[in-house]
C-alpha positions as CSV (number, residue, x, y, z in Angstrom):
1,M,-0.3,-26.1,1.5
2,H,-2.9,-23.4,1.9
3,G,-3.0,-20.0,0.2
4,E,-5.5,-17.2,0.1
5,Y,-5.8,-14.1,-2.0
6,K,-8.4,-11.4,-2.1
7,V,-8.8,-10.2,-5.7
8,P,-8.7,-6.4,-5.6
9,G,-12.3,-5.3,-6.1
10,G,-13.3,-8.9,-6.3
11,K,-13.7,-12.0,-4.1
12,L,-11.6,-14.3,-2.0
13,V,-9.7,-17.1,-3.8
14,V,-8.5,-20.0,-1.6
15,V,-6.1,-22.7,-2.9
16,D,-5.1,-26.0,-1.2
17,V,-2.3,-27.8,-3.0
18,D,0.4,-30.4,-2.5
19,V,3.8,-30.6,-4.2
20,V,5.0,-34.0,-5.2
21,D,8.4,-34.5,-7.1
22,G,8.5,-30.8,-7.9
23,A,5.0,-30.6,-9.4
24,L,1.6,-29.4,-8.2
25,R,-0.8,-32.1,-7.2
26,H,-4.3,-32.3,-5.8
27,A,-5.0,-28.6,-6.3
28,R,-8.4,-27.5,-5.1
29,V,-9.6,-23.9,-5.7
30,A,-12.5,-22.5,-3.6
31,G,-13.8,-19.1,-2.5
32,D,-16.8,-16.8,-2.5
33,F,-16.6,-15.9,-6.2
34,F,-19.1,-16.7,-8.9
35,L,-18.2,-19.0,-11.8
36,E,-20.2,-20.3,-14.7
37,P,-20.5,-23.0,-15.9
38,D,-20.0,-25.3,-12.9
39,E,-17.5,-27.5,-14.8
40,A,-15.2,-24.5,-15.2
41,L,-14.0,-25.1,-11.6
42,D,-12.9,-28.7,-12.5
43,A,-11.1,-27.1,-15.5
44,V,-9.3,-24.7,-13.2
45,N,-8.2,-27.5,-10.9
46,G,-7.1,-29.6,-13.8
47,A,-5.0,-26.8,-15.2
48,L,-3.0,-26.6,-12.0
49,E,-2.5,-30.4,-11.8
50,G,1.1,-31.3,-12.8
51,A,2.4,-27.7,-13.2
52,P,6.0,-27.3,-12.2
53,A,6.1,-26.0,-8.6
54,D,8.3,-23.1,-9.7
55,T,5.8,-21.8,-12.3
56,D,5.2,-18.1,-11.6
57,A,1.8,-16.6,-11.1
58,A,1.6,-15.4,-14.8
59,G,2.4,-18.9,-16.0
60,L,-0.2,-20.5,-13.8
61,A,-2.8,-17.9,-15.0
62,A,-2.0,-18.8,-18.6
63,R,-2.6,-22.5,-17.9
64,V,-5.9,-21.6,-16.3
65,E,-7.0,-19.4,-19.2
66,A,-6.2,-22.0,-21.7
67,A,-8.2,-24.7,-19.9
68,L,-11.4,-22.7,-19.3
69,P,-14.4,-23.9,-21.3
70,E,-15.7,-21.6,-24.0
71,G,-18.1,-19.0,-22.7
72,T,-16.8,-19.2,-19.1
73,V,-17.8,-16.2,-17.0
74,M,-16.0,-15.2,-13.8
75,Y,-17.4,-12.8,-11.2
76,G,-15.0,-11.7,-8.6
77,L,-12.4,-14.2,-9.8
78,T,-9.5,-14.0,-12.3
79,A,-7.0,-16.4,-13.7
80,E,-4.3,-14.1,-12.3
81,G,-5.9,-14.3,-8.8
82,V,-5.8,-18.1,-9.0
83,G,-2.1,-18.0,-9.9
84,I,-1.3,-15.6,-7.1
85,A,-3.2,-17.7,-4.5
86,V,-1.1,-20.8,-5.6
87,R,2.1,-18.8,-5.2
88,R,1.1,-17.6,-1.8
89,A,0.3,-21.2,-0.8
90,L,3.7,-22.4,-1.9
91,A,5.4,-19.4,-0.1
92,H,3.5,-20.2,3.1
93,A,2.1,-16.7,3.1
94,T,0.1,-15.5,6.0
95,D,-3.3,-13.7,6.0
96,W,-4.4,-10.4,7.6
97,T,-6.5,-12.2,10.2
98,D,-3.4,-14.2,11.4
99,Y,-2.2,-11.2,13.3
100,D,-3.2,-9.0,16.3
101,W,-3.1,-5.6,14.6
102,Q,-2.2,-2.5,16.6
103,L,-3.4,1.1,16.0
104,V,-1.0,4.0,16.6
105,H,-2.7,7.4,16.3
106,E,-0.9,10.1,18.4
107,G,-0.5,13.9,18.3
108,P,1.1,16.0,15.7
109,Q,4.8,15.3,14.9
110,P,7.4,17.1,12.9
111,P,7.8,15.8,9.3
112,A,11.3,14.4,9.9
113,L,10.1,12.5,13.0
114,H,7.4,10.9,10.9
115,M,10.0,9.6,8.5
116,A,12.0,8.2,11.3
117,L,9.0,6.6,13.0
118,D,8.3,4.7,9.8
119,E,11.8,3.3,9.7
120,V,11.9,2.4,13.4
121,L,8.5,0.8,13.7
122,T,8.9,-1.3,10.6
123,A,12.2,-2.5,11.8
124,E,10.6,-3.4,15.1
125,V,8.0,-5.5,13.2
126,A,10.8,-7.1,11.2
127,A,12.5,-8.1,14.5
128,G,9.3,-9.5,16.0
129,R,9.2,-7.0,18.8
130,R,6.1,-5.1,17.6
131,P,2.9,-6.5,16.1
132,P,1.8,-5.4,12.7
133,T,0.8,-1.8,13.0
134,L,-1.5,0.7,11.3
135,R,-0.2,4.2,12.2
136,V,-2.2,7.3,11.4
137,W,-0.1,10.4,11.1
138,E,-0.9,13.9,12.4
139,W,1.3,16.7,10.9
140,A,2.8,19.5,13.0
141,S,3.8,21.6,10.0
142,P,3.5,21.7,6.2
143,A,6.0,19.6,4.3
144,V,7.1,18.3,1.0
145,I,8.1,14.6,1.2
146,I,10.3,13.5,-1.7
147,G,10.9,9.9,-2.7
148,S,14.2,8.2,-1.9
149,F,15.5,8.5,-5.4
150,Q,14.2,11.9,-6.5
151,S,16.4,14.9,-7.3
152,L,15.9,17.6,-4.7
153,R,16.5,20.5,-7.1
154,N,14.2,19.0,-9.8
155,E,11.3,18.5,-7.4
156,V,11.2,21.4,-5.0
157,D,11.3,25.2,-5.5
158,P,13.4,26.3,-2.5
159,E,12.2,29.9,-2.6
160,G,8.5,28.8,-2.6
161,A,9.2,26.3,0.2
162,R,10.8,29.1,2.3
163,R,8.1,31.6,1.6
164,H,5.4,29.2,2.8
165,G,7.3,27.7,5.7
166,V,7.4,24.2,4.2
167,D,9.8,21.7,5.5
168,V,11.5,19.4,2.9
169,V,12.2,15.8,3.9
170,R,13.2,12.7,2.1
171,R,11.6,9.3,2.9
172,I,13.1,5.9,2.7
173,S,10.6,4.7,0.1
174,G,10.6,5.5,-3.6
175,G,7.9,7.2,-5.6
176,G,7.0,10.9,-6.1
177,A,6.9,14.1,-4.1
178,M,3.9,14.8,-1.8
179,F,2.8,18.2,-0.6
180,V,1.1,18.0,2.8
181,E,-0.5,20.5,5.2
182,P,-1.9,19.9,8.6
183,G,-5.7,19.5,8.4
184,N,-5.6,19.0,4.6
185,T,-3.9,15.6,4.5
186,I,-4.6,12.1,5.7
187,T,-1.5,9.9,5.9
188,Y,-1.1,6.4,7.3
189,S,1.5,3.7,7.4
190,L,1.2,-0.1,7.5
191,S,4.2,-1.9,9.0
192,V,3.6,-5.6,8.2
193,P,5.5,-8.8,8.3
194,E,7.0,-9.8,4.9
195,A,5.0,-13.1,5.2
196,L,1.8,-11.1,4.5
197,V,2.8,-10.3,1.0
198,Q,4.7,-13.6,0.2
199,G,3.9,-14.9,-3.3
200,L,2.9,-11.4,-4.5
201,S,4.8,-9.4,-7.1
202,F,5.8,-5.9,-6.1
203,Q,2.9,-4.5,-8.1
204,D,0.4,-7.0,-6.7
205,S,1.5,-6.1,-3.1
206,Y,0.4,-2.5,-3.6
207,A,-3.1,-3.6,-4.7
208,Y,-3.3,-6.1,-1.9
209,L,-2.3,-3.7,0.9
210,D,-4.6,-0.9,-0.5
211,D,-7.7,-3.1,-0.8
212,W,-9.1,-2.4,2.7
213,V,-9.0,1.3,2.2
214,L,-10.9,1.0,-1.1
215,G,-13.6,-0.7,0.9
216,A,-13.6,2.0,3.5
217,L,-13.9,4.7,0.8
218,G,-16.7,2.8,-0.8
219,D,-18.6,2.8,2.5
220,M,-18.3,6.6,2.4
221,G,-19.8,6.8,-1.1
222,V,-16.5,7.2,-2.9
223,R,-16.0,4.7,-5.7
224,A,-12.2,4.3,-5.8
225,W,-9.8,1.9,-7.4
226,Y,-6.2,1.0,-7.4
227,Q,-4.4,2.5,-10.4
228,P,-0.9,0.8,-11.0
229,L,1.6,1.3,-9.8
230,N,0.9,3.3,-6.7
231,D,-2.2,5.5,-7.0
232,I,-5.7,5.4,-5.6
233,A,-8.0,7.1,-8.1
234,T,-11.7,8.0,-8.7
235,D,-13.5,9.1,-11.8
236,Q,-13.0,12.7,-10.4
237,G,-9.2,12.3,-10.2
238,K,-6.4,10.9,-8.0
239,I,-7.0,11.0,-4.3
240,A,-3.9,9.2,-2.9
241,G,-0.5,7.9,-3.6
242,A,1.3,5.0,-2.0
243,A,4.9,4.0,-1.5
244,Q,6.7,0.9,-0.1
245,K,10.0,-0.1,1.4
246,R,11.3,-3.6,2.4
247,I,13.3,-3.8,5.6
248,V,15.4,-6.9,6.2
249,G,15.0,-8.8,9.5
250,P,17.9,-9.5,11.9
251,D,20.6,-11.8,10.6
252,G,18.9,-12.0,7.2
253,A,15.6,-13.4,8.7
254,P,12.3,-12.6,6.9
255,G,11.7,-8.9,7.3
256,A,8.9,-6.4,7.1
257,V,7.2,-4.1,4.5
258,L,6.5,-0.5,5.0
259,H,3.5,0.6,3.0
260,H,2.5,4.3,3.5
261,V,-0.3,6.3,1.8
262,T,-0.9,10.0,1.6
263,M,-4.5,11.1,0.8
264,A,-5.7,14.5,-0.2
265,Y,-8.5,15.6,2.2
266,D,-8.3,19.2,0.9
267,I,-5.6,21.0,-1.0
268,D,-4.3,24.5,-1.7
269,A,-3.3,23.8,-5.3
270,D,-1.9,27.3,-5.9
271,K,0.5,26.9,-3.0
272,M,1.4,23.3,-4.1
273,L,2.4,24.6,-7.5
274,E,4.6,27.3,-5.9
275,V,6.4,24.7,-3.8
276,L,6.7,21.7,-6.2
277,R,8.3,21.7,-9.6
278,I,5.8,19.7,-11.6
279,G,7.0,19.3,-15.1
280,K,5.1,18.8,-18.3
281,E,6.6,15.3,-18.8
282,K,5.2,14.2,-15.4
283,L,1.7,15.4,-16.4
284,S,1.8,14.0,-20.0
285,D,0.8,10.5,-19.0
286,K,-2.0,11.6,-16.7
287,G,-4.4,12.7,-19.4
288,T,-4.8,16.2,-18.0
289,R,-3.5,19.6,-18.9
290,S,-3.2,21.0,-15.3
291,A,-1.6,19.7,-12.1
292,K,-4.6,21.2,-10.2
293,K,-6.9,18.7,-11.9
294,R,-4.8,15.7,-11.0
295,V,-6.0,15.6,-7.4
296,D,-9.6,15.6,-6.2
297,P,-9.8,16.0,-2.4
298,L,-11.8,13.7,-0.2
299,R,-13.5,16.7,1.5
300,R,-15.5,17.4,-1.6
301,Q,-16.2,13.7,-2.4
302,T,-17.3,12.7,1.1
303,G,-18.7,15.9,2.6
304,L,-17.3,14.7,5.9
305,P,-14.9,16.3,8.4
306,R,-11.4,15.0,8.2
307,E,-11.6,13.4,11.6
308,A,-14.8,11.5,10.5
309,V,-13.0,10.2,7.4
310,I,-10.1,8.9,9.5
311,G,-12.6,7.4,12.0
312,R,-14.5,5.5,9.3
313,M,-11.2,4.2,7.8
314,V,-10.1,2.9,11.2
315,D,-13.5,1.4,11.9
316,S,-13.4,-0.4,8.5
317,F,-10.0,-1.8,9.2
318,R,-11.1,-3.0,12.7
319,A,-14.2,-4.6,11.3
320,R,-12.2,-6.6,8.8
321,Y,-9.1,-7.6,10.7
322,G,-9.4,-6.5,14.3
323,L,-7.4,-3.6,15.8
324,T,-6.4,-2.7,19.3
325,Q,-5.2,0.7,20.5
326,G,-1.4,1.0,20.9
327,K,1.3,3.6,21.2
328,V,4.9,4.3,20.3
329,T,7.0,3.1,23.2
330,D,9.5,5.3,24.9
331,G,12.3,3.3,23.4
332,E,10.9,3.5,19.9
333,L,10.4,7.3,20.3
334,A,13.9,7.8,21.5
335,R,15.4,5.9,18.6
336,A,13.2,7.8,16.1
337,Q,14.2,11.2,17.6
338,E,17.8,10.3,17.3
339,L,17.3,9.1,13.7
340,A,15.4,12.3,12.8
341,R,18.3,14.3,14.1
342,T,21.2,12.3,12.6
343,K,19.6,11.3,9.3
344,F,16.3,12.8,8.2
345,T,17.2,16.4,8.9
346,A,20.8,16.0,7.7
347,P,21.7,17.7,4.4
348,E,23.6,14.5,3.4
349,W,20.3,12.6,3.4
350,V,17.9,15.3,2.2
351,A,20.1,16.2,-0.7
352,R,21.6,12.8,-1.3
353,V,20.2,13.1,-4.9
354,P,21.0,16.8,-5.4
């Protein structure tokens, strides 16, 4: 069995391993990482030998750590990364380059339709009728998007939303509220087969699916990192938040994962604070006294037009994994429009947690 895992901010770890009578055998770790001394690699392989095949990634990492010679130095490699690569091998996980990726980047759409498109396109990936898809959103109007489990009254000031013409919609994924305005926000979705994140914990899947955009930001001079569970941050502040939803395939078959990210290109912080109810408790673990300081827009950090930032992100993805231009089909659009009407604009959904 063969497994690969790109350590976030690090290097590729490759594991080939057999399972004999319920135990790992003939494990061989490789990759483009750096490791000193040389004999540490034999220690890593030896630590995996004989481990029960149901050992989780943390347990495998502990075995590796215990076996390393004193003074071992790893560059681009972690014991946790080895453990995850083994679990991905055992789960028959796929890699980004195993797929023909499709880009969908169309004109501005209403917020509720964006919510519906996420659900429809990811369900199509789960059913095998659509290739893995990177969809870049364009917003037709300002909006607040609240997480699936958030309280509407606790998150949104209805008077402020009405005054500023802000639509309020609820997405199918968890996480926190996002304030978006056309021209000030960069939002994208990844709809991927579940096999791509096999062997990863829920938290690790966020880092794994965010890694490409960290590279794209780095190419634009922005030193960004993944901040658990679902933020992308810089030393100037948060620039993006991610959320996920698992969608089951037909008849219980392996499904798909929706991973969507909203990035602040620019922001009207005063308007945001009039629309969102951001409590002191939410800010208390962020190490800041003001909600305005929590987000540092990409416009200032890159000095590039929004369209250029998006273009460079797409180019970076294409260079890594390949990407062909696609579109939302007529059938997908019709289903999304119906879902936007019956679900995502319905009070029963928007206020399902009052």
